[in-house]
C-alpha positions as CSV (number, residue, x, y, z in Angstrom):
1,M,41.6,-165.3,-162.3
2,S,42.1,-163.8,-158.9
3,R,44.5,-161.0,-158.3
4,Y,46.9,-163.3,-156.3
5,S,46.7,-166.0,-159.0
6,R,47.5,-163.4,-161.6
7,L,50.4,-162.1,-159.6
8,I,51.9,-165.6,-159.4
9,F,51.4,-166.2,-163.1
10,L,52.9,-162.9,-164.1
11,T,55.9,-163.4,-161.9
12,L,56.6,-166.8,-163.4
13,F,56.0,-165.6,-166.9
14,L,58.3,-162.6,-166.4
15,F,61.3,-164.5,-165.2
16,T,61.0,-167.3,-167.7
17,S,60.5,-165.1,-170.7
18,F,63.9,-163.4,-171.1
19,S,63.5,-163.1,-174.8
20,Y,60.7,-160.6,-174.5
21,A,61.4,-157.1,-175.6
22,T,62.1,-154.4,-172.9
23,E,58.7,-152.7,-173.5
24,E,56.8,-155.9,-172.9
25,R,58.8,-156.7,-169.8
26,E,58.1,-153.2,-168.6
27,D,54.3,-153.7,-169.0
28,L,54.5,-156.9,-167.0
29,L,56.5,-155.2,-164.2
30,I,54.0,-152.4,-164.1
31,M,51.1,-154.8,-163.7
32,L,53.0,-156.6,-160.9
33,A,53.8,-153.3,-159.2
34,L,50.2,-152.1,-159.4
35,D,49.0,-155.4,-158.0
36,S,51.4,-155.1,-155.0
37,E,50.2,-151.5,-154.4
38,K,46.6,-152.6,-154.3
39,A,47.5,-155.5,-152.0
40,H,49.3,-153.0,-149.7
41,K,52.6,-154.9,-150.0
42,P,55.3,-152.2,-149.7
43,L,58.3,-154.5,-150.0
44,A,57.1,-156.1,-153.2
45,S,56.1,-152.7,-154.6
46,F,59.6,-151.4,-153.8
47,E,61.2,-154.3,-155.5
48,Y,59.1,-154.0,-158.7
49,Y,59.5,-150.2,-159.0
50,D,63.3,-150.6,-158.3
51,K,63.5,-153.2,-161.1
52,L,61.5,-150.9,-163.4
53,Y,63.8,-148.0,-162.7
54,Q,66.9,-150.1,-163.3
55,T,65.4,-151.4,-166.5
56,T,64.1,-148.1,-167.9
57,Q,65.9,-145.3,-166.0
58,K,62.6,-143.4,-165.8
59,K,62.3,-140.8,-163.1
60,D,58.7,-141.7,-162.1
61,Y,59.7,-145.3,-161.3
62,L,62.6,-144.0,-159.2
63,K,60.3,-141.8,-157.1
64,K,58.0,-144.7,-156.5
65,A,60.9,-147.0,-155.6
66,I,62.1,-144.4,-153.0
67,F,58.6,-144.0,-151.6
68,Y,58.1,-147.7,-151.1
69,S,61.6,-148.3,-149.8
70,F,60.6,-146.0,-146.9
71,K,57.2,-147.8,-146.5
72,A,59.1,-151.1,-146.4
73,K,61.6,-149.8,-143.9
74,K,64.5,-150.4,-146.4
75,F,66.2,-147.2,-145.3
76,N,69.6,-147.9,-146.6
77,Q,68.2,-148.7,-150.1
78,M,66.2,-145.5,-149.8
79,Y,69.4,-143.5,-149.0
80,L,71.3,-145.1,-151.9
81,L,68.5,-144.5,-154.4
82,S,68.1,-140.9,-153.3
83,K,71.8,-140.3,-153.7
84,Q,71.7,-141.9,-157.1
85,A,68.7,-139.7,-158.0
86,L,70.7,-136.6,-157.0
87,K,73.2,-137.4,-159.7
88,E,70.7,-138.5,-162.3
89,F,68.1,-135.8,-161.9
90,P,69.8,-132.6,-160.6
91,K,66.7,-130.5,-161.5
92,N,64.9,-132.3,-158.6
93,K,67.8,-131.8,-156.2
94,E,65.6,-130.3,-153.4
95,Y,63.2,-133.2,-153.3
96,Y,65.9,-135.9,-153.4
97,T,67.9,-134.1,-150.8
98,Q,64.8,-134.2,-148.5
99,Q,64.5,-138.0,-149.1
100,T,68.2,-138.4,-148.3
101,I,67.8,-136.7,-145.0
102,I,64.7,-138.7,-144.1
103,A,66.6,-141.9,-145.0
104,L,69.5,-140.9,-142.7
105,L,67.2,-140.0,-139.8
106,S,65.4,-143.3,-140.2
107,Q,68.8,-145.0,-139.7
108,S,69.6,-142.8,-136.7
109,K,72.5,-141.2,-138.6
110,T,71.7,-137.9,-137.0
111,E,75.0,-136.1,-137.5
112,E,74.9,-136.7,-141.3
113,A,71.2,-135.8,-141.3
114,L,71.9,-132.5,-139.6
115,K,74.8,-131.7,-141.9
116,E,72.6,-132.3,-145.0
117,A,69.6,-130.4,-143.4
118,K,71.7,-127.3,-143.0
119,K,72.8,-127.4,-146.6
120,L,69.2,-127.9,-147.7
121,L,67.9,-125.0,-145.6
122,K,70.7,-122.7,-146.9
123,K,69.9,-123.4,-150.5
124,Y,66.1,-123.8,-150.1
125,P,64.9,-121.6,-147.2
126,N,61.2,-122.7,-147.3
127,A,58.7,-124.2,-144.9
128,T,59.7,-127.8,-145.8
129,S,63.4,-127.2,-145.2
130,Y,62.7,-125.5,-141.8
131,E,60.5,-128.4,-140.8
132,I,63.1,-131.0,-141.8
133,M,65.7,-129.1,-139.7
134,A,63.2,-129.1,-136.8
135,N,62.7,-132.9,-137.2
136,V,66.5,-133.5,-137.0
137,Y,66.8,-131.4,-133.9
138,Y,63.8,-133.2,-132.4
139,A,65.5,-136.5,-133.1
140,I,68.6,-135.5,-131.2
141,K,66.5,-134.0,-128.4
142,E,67.6,-130.4,-128.9
143,Y,64.0,-129.2,-128.3
144,T,64.7,-125.5,-128.1
145,N,66.3,-125.5,-131.6
146,S,63.5,-127.9,-132.8
147,S,60.8,-125.5,-131.6
148,K,62.5,-122.5,-133.3
149,Y,62.6,-124.2,-136.7
150,Y,59.0,-125.6,-136.3
151,E,57.9,-122.0,-135.6
152,S,59.7,-120.8,-138.7
153,A,58.0,-123.5,-140.8
154,Y,54.6,-122.8,-139.3
155,T,54.9,-119.0,-139.9
156,I,55.3,-119.8,-143.6
157,N,52.9,-122.7,-144.2
158,Q,50.3,-122.3,-141.4
159,N,49.9,-126.1,-141.6
160,E,48.1,-127.9,-138.8
161,T,50.5,-130.9,-138.9
162,T,53.4,-128.5,-138.4
163,L,51.4,-126.8,-135.6
164,I,50.9,-130.1,-133.8
165,K,54.6,-130.8,-133.9
166,L,55.4,-127.3,-132.6
167,T,52.9,-127.4,-129.8
168,T,53.9,-130.9,-128.8
169,V,57.5,-129.7,-128.3
170,L,56.4,-126.5,-126.5
171,Y,53.9,-128.3,-124.2
172,T,55.7,-131.6,-123.5
173,Y,59.4,-130.9,-123.6
174,L,59.9,-127.1,-123.0
175,D,57.1,-126.7,-120.4
176,Q,55.7,-123.7,-122.4
177,K,52.1,-124.8,-121.9
178,D,50.5,-121.4,-122.2
179,V,52.4,-120.7,-125.4
180,A,51.3,-124.0,-126.9
181,L,47.7,-123.5,-125.9
182,A,47.7,-119.9,-127.3
183,Y,48.9,-121.3,-130.7
184,L,46.2,-123.9,-130.8
185,E,43.4,-121.6,-129.7
186,T,44.4,-119.0,-132.2
187,Y,44.3,-121.6,-135.0
188,L,40.9,-122.7,-133.7
189,Q,39.5,-119.2,-133.8
190,T,40.9,-118.4,-137.3
191,K,40.6,-121.7,-139.2
192,G,38.1,-123.7,-137.3
193,C,37.9,-127.1,-135.6
194,T,40.1,-129.4,-137.6
195,K,40.4,-132.9,-136.3
196,L,44.1,-132.7,-135.4
197,V,43.9,-129.3,-133.6
198,C,40.6,-130.1,-131.8
199,D,41.9,-133.5,-130.7
200,K,45.1,-131.9,-129.4
201,L,43.2,-129.2,-127.5
202,M,40.9,-131.9,-126.0
203,L,43.9,-133.8,-124.6
204,I,45.3,-130.6,-123.1
205,Y,42.0,-129.5,-121.6
206,Q,41.4,-132.9,-120.2
207,E,44.9,-133.0,-118.6
208,Q,44.3,-129.6,-117.1
209,G,40.7,-130.5,-115.9
210,N,39.4,-127.5,-118.0
211,V,35.7,-128.5,-118.3
212,D,34.8,-125.3,-120.1
213,G,37.5,-125.8,-122.6
214,M,36.5,-129.4,-123.3
215,L,32.8,-128.3,-123.7
216,S,33.8,-125.6,-126.1
217,I,35.7,-128.1,-128.3
218,L,32.9,-130.8,-128.1
219,K,30.2,-128.3,-129.0
220,R,32.2,-127.2,-132.1
221,M,32.7,-130.8,-133.1
222,Y,29.0,-131.5,-132.6
223,L,28.0,-128.6,-134.8
224,K,30.5,-129.7,-137.4
225,Y,29.5,-133.4,-137.6
226,K,25.8,-133.4,-136.7
227,H,24.6,-133.1,-140.3
228,N,26.9,-135.8,-141.7
229,P,25.1,-139.2,-141.6
230,A,28.4,-141.0,-142.1
231,L,29.5,-139.7,-138.7
232,D,26.4,-140.6,-136.7
233,K,28.3,-142.8,-134.2
234,T,30.9,-140.1,-133.7
235,T,28.2,-137.5,-133.2
236,L,26.4,-139.7,-130.6
237,I,29.7,-140.1,-128.6
238,I,30.3,-136.4,-128.7
239,Q,26.8,-135.4,-127.6
240,N,26.9,-138.0,-124.7
241,L,30.3,-136.5,-123.6
242,I,28.8,-133.0,-123.7
243,V,25.8,-134.0,-121.6
244,T,28.0,-135.9,-119.1
245,L,30.3,-132.9,-118.7
246,L,27.5,-130.4,-118.4
247,E,25.8,-132.6,-115.9
248,K,28.9,-132.6,-113.7
249,K,29.3,-128.8,-114.1
250,D,25.7,-127.6,-113.9
251,I,22.6,-129.8,-114.4
252,K,20.6,-126.9,-115.6
253,E,23.1,-126.3,-118.5
254,A,22.8,-130.0,-119.4
255,I,19.0,-129.6,-119.4
256,K,19.2,-126.5,-121.6
257,F,21.5,-128.3,-124.1
258,L,19.1,-131.2,-124.4
259,E,16.1,-129.0,-124.7
260,E,17.8,-127.0,-127.5
261,T,19.1,-130.0,-129.4
262,K,16.3,-132.5,-128.8
263,I,18.8,-135.3,-129.1
264,D,17.9,-137.5,-126.1
265,K,14.4,-137.3,-124.6
266,T,15.0,-140.1,-122.1
267,K,18.1,-138.4,-120.7
268,L,16.3,-135.1,-120.5
269,I,13.5,-136.8,-118.5
270,N,16.0,-138.2,-116.1
271,L,17.7,-134.8,-115.7
272,Y,14.3,-133.1,-115.1
273,Y,13.7,-135.7,-112.3
274,Q,17.1,-135.2,-110.8
275,D,16.6,-131.4,-110.8
276,G,13.2,-131.7,-109.1
277,Q,11.3,-130.6,-112.2
278,L,8.7,-133.4,-111.8
279,E,5.9,-131.7,-113.8
280,K,8.2,-131.5,-116.9
281,A,9.4,-135.0,-116.4
282,L,5.9,-136.4,-116.1
283,K,4.6,-134.4,-119.1
284,M,7.4,-135.5,-121.4
285,T,7.2,-139.1,-120.2
286,R,3.5,-139.2,-120.9
287,K,4.1,-137.7,-124.4
288,L,6.9,-140.2,-125.1
289,Y,4.7,-143.1,-123.9
290,R,1.8,-142.1,-126.2
291,K,4.3,-142.1,-129.1
292,T,6.2,-145.3,-128.4
293,R,3.9,-147.4,-126.1
294,K,6.9,-148.7,-124.3
295,P,5.6,-150.3,-121.0
296,E,8.7,-149.5,-119.0
297,L,7.8,-145.8,-119.3
298,L,4.7,-146.5,-117.2
299,G,7.0,-147.1,-114.2
300,N,8.4,-143.6,-114.5
301,I,4.9,-142.2,-114.9
302,A,3.9,-144.1,-111.7
303,M,6.8,-142.6,-109.7
304,Y,6.3,-139.0,-111.0
305,E,2.5,-139.1,-110.4
306,F,3.0,-140.4,-106.9
307,E,5.6,-137.8,-105.9
308,L,3.6,-135.0,-107.3
309,A,0.4,-136.0,-105.7
310,T,-0.6,-134.0,-102.5
311,D,-3.1,-136.8,-101.7
312,K,-1.1,-140.0,-102.1
313,Q,-4.2,-142.3,-101.4
314,K,-6.1,-140.6,-104.2
315,V,-3.6,-141.6,-106.9
316,M,-2.6,-144.9,-105.3
317,K,-4.8,-147.1,-107.5
318,H,-3.6,-145.6,-110.7
319,V,0.1,-145.7,-109.5
320,I,-0.2,-149.4,-108.6
321,A,-1.8,-150.2,-112.0
322,N,1.0,-148.5,-113.9
323,F,3.7,-150.3,-111.9
324,E,2.0,-153.6,-112.5
325,L,1.8,-153.0,-116.2
326,A,5.4,-152.0,-116.4
327,L,6.7,-155.0,-114.4
328,S,4.4,-157.5,-116.0
329,S,5.9,-156.6,-119.4
330,G,9.0,-158.6,-118.5
331,I,11.5,-155.8,-117.8
332,N,13.9,-156.3,-114.9
333,N,14.1,-152.8,-113.5
334,A,15.5,-152.8,-110.0
335,S,14.6,-149.2,-109.5
336,Y,10.9,-149.9,-110.2
337,Q,11.0,-153.0,-108.1
338,N,12.4,-151.1,-105.1
339,Y,10.1,-148.1,-105.5
340,Y,7.0,-150.1,-105.9
341,G,8.0,-152.6,-103.2
342,Y,8.6,-149.8,-100.7
343,L,5.3,-148.2,-101.5
344,L,3.5,-151.5,-100.8
345,I,5.3,-151.8,-97.5
346,D,5.1,-148.2,-96.3
347,F,1.4,-147.9,-97.0
348,N,0.7,-151.4,-95.5
349,I,-0.9,-152.5,-98.8
350,N,0.9,-155.8,-99.3
351,I,4.1,-156.1,-97.2
352,E,5.0,-159.6,-98.3
353,K,4.8,-158.7,-102.0
354,G,6.8,-155.5,-101.3
355,I,9.6,-157.6,-99.7
356,K,9.6,-160.0,-102.6
357,L,10.0,-157.1,-105.1
358,I,12.8,-155.6,-103.1
359,K,14.6,-158.9,-102.8
360,S,14.4,-159.1,-106.6
361,A,15.9,-155.6,-106.9
362,L,18.8,-156.7,-104.5
363,R,19.6,-159.6,-106.8
364,T,20.5,-157.0,-109.4
365,A,22.3,-154.6,-107.0
366,P,23.1,-156.5,-103.7
367,N,25.0,-153.6,-102.1
368,N,22.5,-150.8,-102.9
369,V,21.9,-149.2,-99.5
370,A,18.5,-147.7,-100.6
371,Y,17.3,-151.2,-101.4
372,L,18.6,-152.6,-98.2
373,D,16.9,-149.8,-96.2
374,S,13.6,-150.7,-98.0
375,L,14.1,-154.4,-97.1
376,A,14.8,-153.6,-93.5
377,W,11.6,-151.5,-93.3
378,G,9.7,-154.4,-94.7
379,F,10.9,-156.7,-92.0
380,Y,10.2,-154.0,-89.4
381,K,6.6,-153.8,-90.7
382,L,6.3,-157.6,-90.3
383,G,7.6,-157.3,-86.7
384,E,10.8,-159.2,-87.6
385,C,13.0,-156.7,-85.7
386,K,16.2,-158.7,-85.5
387,K,16.4,-159.2,-89.3
388,A,15.5,-155.5,-89.7
389,L,18.2,-154.3,-87.3
390,T,20.9,-156.5,-88.9
391,I,20.2,-155.0,-92.3
392,M,20.0,-151.5,-91.0
393,K,23.4,-151.8,-89.3
394,K,24.9,-152.4,-92.8
395,V,23.0,-149.4,-94.1
396,I,24.2,-147.1,-91.3
397,S,27.8,-148.2,-91.7
398,V,27.8,-146.8,-95.2
399,T,25.5,-143.8,-95.0
400,G,25.5,-142.7,-91.4
401,L,22.4,-140.9,-90.1
402,K,22.4,-137.8,-92.3
403,D,19.4,-138.9,-94.4
404,R,16.2,-138.1,-92.5
405,E,14.3,-141.2,-93.7
406,I,17.1,-143.6,-92.8
407,K,17.4,-142.0,-89.4
408,L,13.7,-142.4,-88.8
409,H,13.9,-146.1,-89.9
410,W,16.9,-146.7,-87.7
411,N,15.3,-145.2,-84.6
412,N,12.0,-147.2,-85.1
413,I,13.8,-150.4,-85.7
414,K,16.0,-150.0,-82.6
415,E,12.9,-149.4,-80.5
416,C,11.2,-152.4,-82.1
417,K,14.1,-154.6,-81.2
418,K,14.1,-153.4,-77.6
419,G,10.4,-154.1,-77.2
420,N,10.5,-157.4,-79.0
421,K,13.8,-159.2,-78.1
422,N,12.7,-162.6,-79.6
423,K,12.2,-161.3,-83.1
């Protein structure tokens, strides 16, 4: 019998069997209450525990009824039950007074809540009472008083949840940003990178544009999570954020991080290339290709070999072979297509094929000015000066003439058009 079928059966059985003894009815109600809890049905859970309490007058059922009345947003019932509990179980007066205040706050009865909170704090001057008082002041937007009582609570309990409330008031409502930050950073140094505190610090550092602060938190989180297989996805996101931030700050720091952690060889190769460390890029790419045999890596090898060679003609045959193997594998890599196409055009090896490759690259990225420049150069090499000039005008409108190679192409194409007005 499924849980829900059992629930229906028990409900019908319960309310049609009034002759059953109290203990037997209690057992049935407990089963119904437990089923509701497992099914995450707070209203049903509240109703069953309330009935259990009314039937048995047992304190444990009353506590459960109050708990689920809050979950079910039955705040008036929560208030009435808490007041009843204060009379029935005076030994637990502190706890039930707390519940009474929470019920009042949840109904926006802030004046009554404040009155009760002051009584609570006077009789029980502990962290919980201070925090409840702070919550009341926060609800009525008296943020200075709220922060004062959160501070008192935090001084006693050193709890991160209390700290987040305190720093939110200080940072957001009282404009005491440095004080809030000092609290959080002190907690970080003394108690470590807990999720709540580190998430809060990340939000603040992000808002302030503090890259060093963000990196500090991310590195702590990375060290904390990297050995936990259950958090592999989280770790991957964190390490990618670290590399992205380091790359913006200082590419050499990003390279150093990747070298130390060995987490992303492909990214490290790209950074080597961007930083002009072609020998390292080529060495690592060759090593990675020997290990994986992925044909797309041959395109990178071709580019790095070509750029490193002092005698371009000497390596040309090998470079072309690698590009052909990479592109014949079926990958659609616009960067390879443009690079190889431009090489075929610039060295007059096969201009028509070069243009075809670049057009294919432009289908992927139609507004890429580097690809447009390559295409214009191909038409120039074929003597189709009008087409070349039209394309170069688009390039110049975006880039200007700061780039040396673009400026060279522009000047040659202009001269070509002057000397050959029909093409």
